[in-house]
C-alpha positions in Angstrom: 32.9 57.0 -54.8 29.6 58.6 -53.9 29.1 59.0 -50.2 25.9 58.8 -48.3 24.9 61.5 -45.7 23.7 59.9 -42.5 20.3 61.3 -41.4 20.5 65.0 -40.4 24.2 64.8 -39.6 27.3 65.9 -41.3 28.7 62.4 -41.4 29.3 61.0 -44.9 30.0 57.4 -45.5 30.8 55.1 -48.4 28.0 52.6 -49.2 29.4 49.5 -47.5 29.7 49.3 -43.7 32.4 46.9 -42.6 31.2 44.7 -39.7 33.7 44.4 -36.9 32.1 41.4 -35.2 34.8 39.1 -36.6 37.7 41.0 -35.1 39.0 39.0 -32.2 36.7 36.1 -33.1 37.3 34.4 -36.4 40.1 36.9 -37.2 43.2 37.5 -35.0 44.7 40.9 -34.8 47.1 40.5 -37.7 44.4 39.3 -40.1 42.0 42.0 -38.8 44.6 44.7 -39.7 45.0 43.2 -43.2 41.2 43.3 -43.8 40.9 46.9 -42.4 43.9 48.0 -44.6 42.3 46.5 -47.7 38.9 48.0 -46.9 40.1 51.5 -46.5 42.6 51.3 -49.4 39.6 51.2 -51.7 38.1 54.4 -50.3 35.6 52.9 -47.8 35.5 54.6 -44.5 32.6 53.3 -42.4 33.4 50.7 -39.7 30.9 49.1 -37.3 31.7 47.5 -34.0 30.2 47.1 -30.5 31.4 47.0 -26.9 30.1 43.4 -26.6 32.1 42.0 -29.5 33.4 39.3 -29.0 32.3 38.3 -25.5 31.3 34.8 -26.8 34.9 33.9 -27.3 35.6 33.6 -23.5 32.3 34.5 -21.9 33.7 37.8 -20.6 32.5 41.4 -21.2 33.7 41.6 -24.7 35.7 44.5 -26.1 38.1 42.5 -28.3 36.8 44.0 -31.5 37.1 47.6 -30.2 40.6 46.9 -28.9 41.8 45.6 -32.2 40.2 48.5 -34.1 41.6 51.1 -31.7 45.1 49.7 -32.0 44.8 49.7 -35.8 43.7 53.3 -36.0 46.4 54.3 -33.6 49.1 52.5 -35.6 47.8 53.9 -38.9 47.2 57.4 -37.6 43.9 57.4 -39.6 41.2 58.1 -37.0 40.2 61.3 -38.8 39.5 59.4 -42.0 37.2 56.8 -40.3 33.5 57.1 -39.5 33.4 55.0 -36.4 30.2 53.4 -35.1 30.0 51.3 -31.9 27.2 50.3 -29.6 26.1 50.1 -26.0 23.5 48.2 -24.0 24.0 44.6 -25.3 24.2 41.6 -23.1 27.5 40.0 -22.5 28.6 37.0 -20.5 29.0 39.2 -17.4 26.3 41.9 -17.9 22.6 41.9 -18.9 21.0 44.2 -21.5 21.1 47.7 -19.9 20.2 51.1 -21.3 20.3 52.9 -18.0 22.1 56.2 -17.7 24.6 54.8 -15.2 25.6 52.0 -17.6 25.9 54.2 -20.7 28.1 56.7 -18.9 30.4 53.9 -17.7 30.4 52.0 -21.0 31.2 54.9 -23.3 34.4 55.6 -21.3 35.4 52.0 -21.6 34.8 52.0 -25.4 36.7 55.2 -25.9 39.7 53.7 -24.0 39.6 50.5 -26.0 39.2 52.4 -29.3 42.0 54.8 -28.3 40.0 57.8 -29.4 38.4 60.8 -27.8 35.1 60.5 -29.7 32.7 58.1 -31.3 31.0 59.3 -34.5 27.8 57.1 -34.3 26.8 55.5 -31.0 24.0 52.9 -31.1 21.5 51.7 -28.6 22.4 48.1 -29.3 19.6 46.4 -27.4 16.8 47.9 -25.3 16.2 46.7 -21.8 12.6 47.9 -22.2 12.4 49.1 -18.6 14.6 52.2 -18.5 12.6 55.2 -19.4 13.5 56.4 -22.9 14.1 59.9 -21.4 16.8 58.5 -19.1 18.6 56.8 -22.0 18.4 60.0 -24.1 19.6 62.2 -21.2 22.7 60.0 -20.9 23.3 60.5 -24.6 22.8 64.2 -24.2 25.4 64.3 -21.5 28.1 62.5 -23.5 27.4 64.4 -26.7 27.8 67.7 -24.8 31.1 66.3 -23.3 32.3 65.7 -26.9 32.5 61.9 -26.4 29.9 61.1 -29.0 28.8 63.0 -32.1 25.5 61.4 -33.0 23.2 58.5 -31.8 21.5 55.7 -33.6 19.2 52.8 -32.7 19.4 49.1 -33.4 17.2 46.5 -31.7 14.5 48.7 -30.3 10.7 48.0 -30.7 8.8 50.3 -33.0 6.8 51.6 -30.0 10.0 52.5 -28.0 11.5 54.1 -31.1 8.4 56.3 -31.5 8.5 57.1 -27.8 12.2 58.1 -28.1 11.4 60.6 -30.8 8.5 62.0 -28.9 10.8 62.4 -25.8 13.5 64.0 -27.9 11.1 66.5 -29.3 9.4 67.3 -26.0 12.6 67.6 -23.9 15.1 69.0 -26.4 17.1 65.7 -26.3 19.3 64.2 -29.0 17.5 62.3 -31.8 18.4 59.0 -33.3 19.9 59.6 -36.8 20.2 56.0 -38.1 18.6 52.6 -37.7 20.4 49.3 -37.8 17.8 46.5 -38.3 17.9 42.8 -39.2 17.2 43.0 -42.9 18.1 40.9 -45.9 16.5 38.9 -48.7 15.6 36.1 -46.1 14.4 38.5 -43.4 12.1 41.1 -44.9 8.9 41.1 -42.9 10.2 42.5 -39.6 11.8 45.6 -41.1 9.4 46.3 -44.0 6.2 45.9 -41.9 7.4 47.5 -38.7 10.3 49.9 -39.4 10.4 51.1 -43.0 7.7 53.7 -42.5 9.4 55.0 -39.3 12.7 55.3 -41.1 11.1 57.4 -43.7 9.1 59.5 -41.2 12.1 60.4 -39.1 14.7 60.5 -42.0 16.7 57.6 -40.5 19.5 56.3 -42.7 19.2 52.5 -42.5 22.3 50.2 -42.1 21.0 46.6 -42.2 22.9 44.0 -40.2 23.3 40.3 -41.2 23.0 41.6 -44.7 24.0 38.2 -46.0 21.9 36.2 -43.6 25.0 34.8 -41.7 26.5 33.8 -45.1 23.5 32.0 -46.5 23.1 34.5 -49.2 26.6 33.9 -50.5 25.2 30.6 -51.9 27.7 28.4 -50.2 25.0 26.6 -48.0 22.7 24.5 -50.2 22.3 21.4 -48.1 22.8 20.2 -44.5 26.2 18.8 -45.5 27.3 22.3 -46.3 26.7 23.6 -42.7 30.1 22.4 -41.6 31.8 24.8 -44.0 32.2 27.5 -41.3 31.7 28.3 -37.6 28.5 30.1 -38.6 27.0 27.1 -40.4 24.6 26.2 -37.7 22.9 29.6 -37.8 21.8 29.2 -41.4 20.2 25.8 -41.1 16.8 27.5 -40.7 17.1 28.9 -44.2 17.4 25.5 -45.9 13.7 25.6 -46.9 11.9 25.8 -50.2 11.8 29.6 -49.9 15.5 29.8 -49.0 16.6 27.6 -51.9 14.3 29.6 -54.2 16.1 32.8 -53.2 19.5 31.1 -53.9 18.2 30.0 -57.3 17.1 33.6 -58.0 20.5 34.9 -56.8 22.3 32.3 -59.1 20.4 33.6 -62.1 21.0 37.3 -61.4 24.7 36.7 -60.5 25.2 34.7 -63.7 23.6 37.5 -65.8 25.9 40.1 -64.4 29.0 37.9 -64.1 29.2 38.5 -60.4 28.7 36.7 -57.0 25.5 35.9 -55.1 26.8 38.0 -52.2 27.3 41.0 -54.4 23.8 40.7 -55.8 22.3 40.4 -52.2 24.0 43.6 -51.1 23.0 45.4 -54.4 19.4 44.4 -53.7 19.6 46.1 -50.3 21.2 49.2 -51.8 18.3 49.4 -54.2 15.8 49.6 -51.3 14.5 53.0 -49.9 16.3 54.6 -47.0 19.2 52.1 -47.1 22.6 53.7 -46.7 25.2 51.1 -46.3 24.6 47.4 -45.7 26.8 45.9 -42.9 28.9 42.9 -43.9 32.0 41.4 -42.5 34.8 39.7 -44.4 37.5 37.3 -43.4 39.5 37.3 -46.7 40.3 39.7 -49.4 38.2 37.7 -51.9 35.2 38.2 -49.6 36.0 41.9 -49.4 35.9 42.1 -53.2 32.3 40.9 -53.2 31.5 43.9 -50.9 33.4 46.3 -53.1 31.5 45.2 -56.2 28.0 45.8 -54.7 27.8 49.6 -55.1 28.9 49.2 -58.7 26.1 46.7 -59.6 23.0 48.3 -60.9 20.1 45.8 -60.8 17.4 46.3 -63.4 13.7 46.0 -62.9 13.7 42.4 -64.0 16.4 41.5 -61.5 14.6 43.2 -58.6 11.3 41.6 -59.5 12.9 38.1 -59.6 14.5 38.6 -56.2 11.5 40.2 -54.7 9.2 37.4 -55.7 11.5 34.7 -54.5 12.0 36.3 -51.1 8.4 37.2 -50.3 
């Protein structure tokens, strides 16, 4: 399987990033282990989590996902084979959004303890409190990189202005630079990334790992009416897509999926992989059949007709 090099790093990842938000939420430890085993057995090596996952289960500080992932890596003895990404700064039931140096230095140690490892490969600014000077945040990263706790840093929910300011501060002060970007981007959510971030990703050679790649499951095609919203715990979050545009995108996905004898989810991920700067879409799975749709995406080569159909429907 062809690997993707992240930014200016020496990290190489397979072209699908497994989302760990379901570990400790819709998947218990045993089922999480089964999904992780099946994912890595196919040669995929990139796993994404966050310190806040899954705080919404009990309103606490989160960490369930990291704990499960850490236990799995320890039991399998495979930490060296995994490119591990986690995040800091997000709001939990007990803590506000915080990108201060104090919080980062405390949070990284907690994540390392839960993950049962001595280093994190890719550490994201998950959310930006927009009040901490970007220099302070980057100085914290500089400290933990020099301590060997983190290898490289990346950005997720940061405004274009603060992202630009971060690169300027990195350049001016010799501080670490973000190597990847994790935006909200999919066939239903194109405007925010394409208008505000795509040019920055190219300018700074950021490898892009879109989250909510399947629009909370809407792009799998299983939600086509309000009655379908009860099919999963995430149903309520896709109601906003039940519009003429949304149903038009589903119709386009149906057509392309039928043409290639594959699933709508696979087509959705293949569309992302065909976009500039995209490295590995992030998608979670709660069954081996869902995993298979992820595995199929890098193998699907959409032609110009497919891409035009999907682009026009999703404008």
